[in-house]
C-alpha positions as CSV (number, residue, x, y, z in Angstrom):
1,X,-11.5,198.8,87.0
2,X,-10.8,202.5,87.1
3,X,-13.1,204.5,89.4
4,X,-14.0,208.2,89.4
5,X,-12.9,208.5,93.0
6,X,-10.9,211.8,93.3
7,X,-7.3,211.5,94.4
8,X,-5.0,213.8,96.4
9,X,-1.8,215.0,94.6
10,X,1.5,214.7,96.4
11,X,4.0,217.3,95.3
12,X,7.8,217.6,95.5
13,X,9.5,220.9,94.8
14,X,13.1,220.8,93.5
15,X,14.8,224.1,93.3
16,X,18.0,225.1,91.5
17,X,18.9,228.6,92.8
18,X,21.7,230.7,91.6
19,X,22.6,234.3,92.3
20,X,20.9,235.5,89.2
21,X,18.1,233.1,88.5
22,X,16.1,230.4,90.4
23,X,14.5,227.5,88.5
24,X,11.6,225.7,90.2
25,X,10.4,222.2,89.4
26,X,7.3,220.7,90.8
27,X,6.9,216.9,90.5
28,X,3.1,216.3,90.7
29,X,2.6,212.7,91.8
30,X,-1.0,211.5,92.1
31,X,-1.5,209.7,95.4
32,X,-4.1,207.5,93.6
33,X,-6.1,204.4,94.4
34,X,-4.6,201.1,93.2
35,X,-6.8,201.3,90.1
36,X,-5.1,204.5,89.1
37,X,-1.6,203.5,89.7
38,X,-0.8,203.9,86.0
39,X,-0.8,207.7,86.4
40,X,2.7,209.0,86.0
41,X,4.4,212.0,87.7
42,X,4.1,215.3,85.9
43,X,6.8,218.0,86.1
44,X,6.1,221.7,85.8
45,X,8.8,224.4,85.7
46,X,9.0,228.1,86.6
47,X,11.7,230.7,87.1
48,X,12.2,233.6,89.5
49,X,14.9,236.0,90.6
50,X,18.1,234.6,92.0
51,X,18.4,233.8,95.7
52,X,21.6,234.0,97.7
53,X,21.1,234.1,101.5
54,X,24.6,235.4,102.0
55,X,23.8,238.4,99.9
56,X,20.0,238.9,100.1
57,X,17.7,240.1,102.9
58,X,14.9,237.9,104.2
59,X,12.2,239.9,102.5
60,X,13.9,239.6,99.1
61,X,14.2,235.9,99.5
62,X,10.5,235.6,100.5
63,X,9.4,237.6,97.4
64,X,11.5,235.4,95.1
65,X,10.1,232.2,96.6
66,X,6.5,233.5,96.3
67,X,7.0,234.5,92.7
68,X,8.5,231.2,91.7
69,X,5.9,229.0,93.5
70,X,3.0,231.2,92.4
71,X,4.0,230.7,88.8
72,X,4.2,226.9,89.3
73,X,0.9,226.7,91.1
74,X,-0.9,228.8,88.5
75,X,0.0,226.4,85.8
76,X,-1.3,223.5,87.9
77,X,-4.6,225.3,88.5
78,X,-5.0,226.1,84.8
79,X,-4.6,222.4,84.0
80,X,-7.1,221.4,86.7
81,X,-4.5,219.3,88.5
82,X,-4.9,220.8,92.0
83,X,-7.0,223.6,93.5
84,X,-4.7,224.4,96.5
85,X,-1.2,223.2,95.4
86,X,0.5,224.6,98.5
87,X,-1.2,222.2,100.8
88,X,-0.1,219.3,98.6
89,X,3.6,220.0,98.8
90,X,5.2,217.2,100.9
91,X,8.9,217.5,100.1
92,X,11.2,220.3,99.1
93,X,14.8,219.9,97.9
94,X,16.4,223.4,97.7
95,X,19.9,223.6,96.2
96,X,21.1,227.2,96.2
97,X,24.1,229.5,96.0
98,X,25.1,230.7,99.4
99,X,23.0,227.9,101.1
100,X,25.6,226.9,103.7
101,X,25.2,227.2,107.5
102,X,24.1,229.5,109.0
103,X,22.7,231.3,106.0
104,X,20.7,228.3,104.8
105,X,18.6,228.5,107.9
106,X,16.9,231.7,106.5
107,X,15.8,229.9,103.4
108,X,14.6,226.9,105.3
109,X,12.5,229.0,107.7
110,X,10.9,230.8,104.8
111,X,10.0,227.6,103.1
112,X,8.7,226.1,106.3
113,X,6.4,229.1,107.0
114,X,4.9,228.7,103.5
115,X,4.8,224.9,103.4
116,X,4.4,223.7,107.0
117,X,3.4,220.2,105.9
118,X,6.6,219.6,103.9
119,X,9.9,218.0,104.8
120,X,12.5,220.5,103.7
121,X,16.1,220.0,102.7
122,X,18.3,223.0,101.9
123,X,21.8,222.4,100.5
124,X,24.4,224.2,98.4
125,X,24.1,224.6,94.7
126,X,27.3,222.5,94.5
127,X,25.5,219.6,96.1
128,X,22.7,219.9,93.6
129,X,25.1,220.1,90.7
130,X,26.9,216.9,91.9
131,X,23.7,215.0,92.1
132,X,22.6,216.2,88.6
133,X,26.0,215.4,87.0
134,X,27.2,212.3,88.8
135,X,24.0,210.6,90.0
136,X,25.1,207.7,92.1
137,X,28.5,207.5,90.4
138,X,31.9,208.8,91.6
139,X,33.1,211.8,89.8
140,X,34.2,215.5,89.8
141,X,31.4,218.0,89.4
142,X,32.0,221.6,88.4
143,X,29.9,224.8,88.1
144,X,31.0,227.4,85.5
145,X,28.6,230.3,85.5
146,X,28.9,233.8,86.9
147,X,31.2,232.2,89.5
148,X,32.9,228.8,89.6
149,X,33.0,225.9,92.0
150,X,33.9,222.2,92.1
151,X,33.8,219.1,94.3
152,X,34.9,215.5,94.5
153,X,31.7,213.3,94.7
154,X,31.8,209.7,95.9
155,X,28.4,208.7,94.5
156,X,26.5,209.7,97.7
157,X,28.0,213.0,99.0
158,X,30.7,215.6,98.5
159,X,33.9,214.3,100.1
160,X,36.3,217.1,99.1
161,X,35.9,220.7,97.8
162,X,38.4,223.2,96.7
163,X,37.3,226.6,98.0
164,X,35.9,228.9,95.3
165,X,36.9,232.1,97.1
166,X,34.8,234.5,94.9
167,X,35.8,236.5,91.8
168,X,38.5,238.5,93.6
169,X,40.5,235.6,95.1
170,X,39.3,232.7,92.9
171,X,36.4,231.8,90.6
172,X,38.8,230.8,87.9
173,X,37.1,229.9,84.6
174,X,33.9,231.7,85.6
175,X,32.1,234.4,83.6
176,X,33.3,237.0,86.1
177,X,36.9,235.8,85.8
178,X,36.8,235.7,82.0
179,X,35.4,239.3,82.1
180,X,38.1,240.4,84.4
181,X,40.8,238.9,82.2
182,X,39.2,240.6,79.2
183,X,39.0,244.1,80.5
184,X,42.4,243.8,82.0
185,X,43.9,242.8,78.7
186,X,42.0,245.5,76.9
187,X,43.0,248.3,79.2
188,X,46.6,247.2,79.5
189,X,46.8,246.8,75.7
190,X,47.5,243.1,75.8
191,X,45.1,242.4,73.0
192,X,45.5,243.5,69.3
193,X,44.3,247.1,68.5
194,X,41.4,245.8,66.4
195,X,40.1,243.8,69.3
196,X,40.4,246.7,71.7
197,X,38.6,249.0,69.3
198,X,35.9,246.5,68.8
199,X,35.4,246.1,72.5
200,X,34.9,249.8,73.2
201,X,32.6,250.2,70.2
202,X,30.5,247.1,70.9
203,X,30.1,247.6,74.6
204,X,29.9,251.4,74.6
205,X,32.2,251.4,77.7
206,X,35.1,253.7,78.6
207,X,37.9,253.1,81.0
208,X,36.4,255.4,83.7
209,X,33.0,253.7,83.3
210,X,34.6,250.3,83.7
211,X,36.4,251.4,86.9
212,X,33.2,252.8,88.2
213,X,31.2,249.7,87.6
214,X,33.9,247.4,89.1
215,X,34.9,249.5,92.2
216,X,31.9,251.7,93.0
217,X,28.7,249.9,91.8
218,X,27.1,246.8,93.4
219,X,27.6,243.3,92.0
220,X,30.7,243.9,89.9
221,X,31.0,240.2,89.3
222,X,27.7,240.3,87.4
223,X,29.0,243.2,85.3
224,X,32.2,241.5,84.5
225,X,30.4,238.2,83.6
226,X,28.1,240.2,81.2
227,X,31.2,241.1,79.1
228,X,31.7,237.4,78.1
229,X,29.2,238.1,75.3
230,X,32.1,240.0,73.6
231,X,34.3,236.9,73.9
232,X,31.6,234.7,72.4
233,X,31.2,237.0,69.4
234,X,34.9,237.0,68.7
235,X,35.8,233.3,69.4
236,X,37.1,233.0,65.9
237,X,40.0,235.3,66.8
238,X,43.0,233.3,68.0
239,X,43.8,235.8,70.8
240,X,40.3,235.5,72.2
241,X,40.3,231.7,71.9
242,X,43.7,231.6,73.7
243,X,42.4,233.8,76.5
244,X,39.4,231.5,77.1
245,X,41.4,228.3,77.0
246,X,44.0,229.7,79.3
247,X,41.4,230.7,81.8
248,X,39.9,227.2,81.7
249,X,43.3,225.7,82.2
250,X,43.8,228.0,85.3
251,X,40.5,226.6,86.7
252,X,41.6,223.0,86.2
253,X,45.1,223.6,87.5
254,X,44.0,225.5,90.6
255,X,40.9,223.6,91.5
256,X,40.7,220.1,89.9
257,X,44.3,219.1,90.3
258,X,43.9,219.4,94.0
259,X,41.6,216.3,94.1
260,X,44.5,214.1,92.7
261,X,42.0,212.0,90.8
262,X,42.9,212.2,87.1
263,X,41.1,208.8,86.6
264,X,37.7,210.4,87.2
265,X,35.5,212.1,84.6
266,X,35.2,215.9,85.1
267,X,31.5,217.0,84.7
268,X,30.4,220.5,84.1
269,X,27.2,222.6,84.5
270,X,26.5,226.2,83.9
271,X,26.0,228.9,81.2
272,X,29.8,229.3,80.6
273,X,30.2,225.6,80.1
274,X,27.4,225.5,77.5
275,X,28.8,228.5,75.5
276,X,32.5,227.4,75.4
277,X,32.3,223.6,75.1
278,X,35.0,223.2,72.5
279,X,37.4,225.5,74.4
280,X,36.7,223.6,77.6
281,X,37.4,220.3,75.9
282,X,40.7,221.5,74.6
283,X,41.7,222.8,78.0
284,X,40.9,219.4,79.5
285,X,42.9,217.6,76.8
286,X,45.9,219.9,77.4
287,X,45.7,219.1,81.1
288,X,45.4,215.3,80.6
289,X,41.9,215.2,82.1
290,X,38.7,213.4,80.9
291,X,35.6,215.2,79.9
292,X,32.4,214.0,81.5
293,X,28.8,215.3,81.1
294,X,28.0,218.9,80.1
295,X,24.7,220.4,81.2
296,X,23.6,223.9,80.6
297,X,21.2,223.7,83.6
298,X,21.3,221.1,86.4
299,X,17.5,221.2,87.1
300,X,16.6,218.3,84.8
301,X,19.3,216.1,86.3
302,X,18.1,217.0,89.8
303,X,14.6,216.0,88.8
304,X,15.8,212.7,87.3
305,X,17.8,211.9,90.4
306,X,14.9,212.4,92.8
307,X,12.5,210.6,90.6
308,X,14.9,207.6,90.6
309,X,15.1,207.8,94.4
310,X,11.3,207.6,95.0
């Protein structure tokens, strides 16, 4: 028999944090009496600015965390699920760009101050992507977004990782690297005249402006990655398609080949992956590798993983 006895919610926060955007998921699990055991977990989502403790100051991280959790908790209050959600948070799994020791300590301390009753786990965005893509299976997990990264996953943890090295020394296949290839080919006249003219007309950029944005302004990787929208609009042009496929092959050759596991599926997550799926598949075929899962965002896979581990 179901009673009207009130129950206390138990909440788990799962966070997918990149350098540009952070996605927050709140799994709201009723800690109910036996009669109300039929109640199922409810998941709410919210977004906030990106967090990267290598790049960001503590105050900026704190503001981003508050914005994301405030949006989550507001939706819970509006649905009458919990009056004081922050007190109900018992577990936090935070997967973020730049969340490696010692920088991850800053994120953990901020979360602990806001949620003192919660157990807190802070790991890299690569670890979160591996869980979302591979689950408990062995595989190779890759991130292709503004930057790029990859790892060999044994079903439980990362066992090997090719260093990403950032957009200057690495990040092959990323939005920043694709943008760098594009502007280099435009300015050095490696692309046909009609494509170069279209680039300047559509972006409104000039060579001095490009140099200024790359060498004198903050976050040049973000600027370069933003130029991939031009590539997307012109994918029907053979030279653009070739540029994209060649860049993905560079990623596979310089990052994935190092694992020496051509038998494993290669999984991908990230905005670049979602946009250029066909070109990525062709690059994999040309390199003799097997396509695995493709996710535009890892957050749902992270939620599914942690729900299964309850």
